[in-house]
N, C-alpha and C positions, 0 to 999 in steps of 0.2 A: 565779492563775498569774502568775509574774513572769518576764519575759524581759529579759535585759540585752544590749545591743549592744556590740561591741568598739570601735566607732569613737568614740562619744561618751558611753558609759556611761549612756545614758538608760534608765530603768526603767519598764516598762509593766505594769500589773496589769489583767487581763481575766478576767471570769467566763464560763466555758463549761461546757456539759454534756458528759459523757463521750462520748455518741454523736457529738458534733461532732468529737472527736478521732478516733474510729473512722472517720468519713466522710473526714476529711482524710487519714488514714493509707491508707485504701483507694484514694483518688484518686491520691495521690502514689506509692504502691507500684507502680502500673501503669507508671510511667516512671522510677522511681528505686529504688536500693537503700536501704532505710530501717533505722534502729535498731528494736529491739523495742518495740512499744507495750505499756505496762503493762496488766495485766488489770483487768477491771471488778470492783468490790466488790459482794458480795451485799447486798441491802437490809437483812437482819437483822444485818449486821455494820457498821453505820454509826456506830461510835464516833468521837469526835473524833480519837483517835490514828490509827485506820485511815484516816480521810479525809485527815489531814495527811500520812501516809506516801504515799498515792496522789497527792496534790497535788505532793509533792516529786518523785516518779517521773515525773509528767507534765511537770514543769518541766525535769527533766534531758532527757527525750525531746525537748521543743521546742528546747532549747539545742543538742542534737546535730543537729537538723534544720537549724539556722541556721549550722552550721560549714561 
């Protein structure tokens, strides 16, 4: 996951499990209006292309949260 800040363009890369994003989304949604959280990928569909697509969607999700 890569998150870029607008102020100083620092790039952070962090490894997280999908359930951590679900937990974050659930906790924040009780007090904020949030963008849609991308869905979870089924275990039998773990091709590198699918994983990269989900990574990109989660990156977009996090960047929208930071706006």
